[in-house]
C-alpha positions, 0 to 999 in steps of 0.5 A: 834031988831032981835029975832034970827040970821041966821048963814051965810054959804059960799059955793064955791062948789055945792052939785053935785060938792061935790058928784063928788069929793067924788066919785072920792076920793072913786075911787082913794082909791079903785083902785089907792091906797095909800102907807102906810109905817107903818107895823102895820097900814098895818096890821090893814087895811088888817084885816079890809078888805083893799087890801095890796100889800106886795111888795110896801106897797100900800093899796087899800081901798074899798068903803064899808070900807070907808063908814063903817069908816064914820058911826063910826066917831062921828058927833061932839065932845068936846075939853076940856081945864083946870081950868074952861076953857069952852070946845069947841064943834066941830060940823057942821058949828062950827067955832073957832079961833086958832094959826097956823103954825109950825114957825121956825123963828121970828122977835125979838121984841127988835131988829127987826131982823129975828132969829130962834125961841127959847124955850122962844119965844115959851113960850111967844107965848103960854102965849099970846095966852092963854090970848087972849079971841079971841083965842079958842085953841092953835094949831101948836106950833112953833118949837124951835131951841134951843132944841134937834131936835130929841125930838122937839115934846116933848118940844113943848108939855111940853112948850105948856101944861105948859103955857096954860089952853086951849086945845092944838093941836100939832104934834107927831113923832112916837109911842114913841112920842104919848106915851110921850105926853099922859103921860105928859097930864095924869099927868096934868089931874090926871090919864089916865082915867081922860084924856080919859073922858076930853081930853085936847090935840089933835094930828095933823096928816097929809098925805104926798102928793101924796097919802102917 
């Protein structure tokens, strides 16, 4: 009988290769720059020390600013659920299982035919994931096509939060969407302060390739 278990760690890149990629990334951010379309974000980065090109929205972020931001980032944090669901601690080498992919089509369980995702499909998928002990959180909720697409993200949040006790990760399309998702979740948590103490949602933020 083993008294302890060793955590397996799969590494594709060597330490030197990781450093080379990191250094190249710092060079791109500082000298090539990235395009930032949002005016408020450009203002925030400029006030923090980044170089802002007013003509085209290109932001050049110096190495010192990147390192300063990395120092402020927490080394680990908790993703909370509801109704007694154990929080997930995200730290170095922690692994969890989740759903994934903003699917727009499904294969109908009864006919086997391929069709667009509906709100009912979305609710069924979330309930199934909620019941699966091997699924630790709900992420990238399928995109229902039977709701107004201009407010799709709100429907994803509403259906997701209604049908699971687990932590939910989904998308937001703009400031108003973020505010609406927080308002929905705060109503569940009891208040905005309660939500801040035990956040039960995460926003999925992605960049646009290349360098936007």
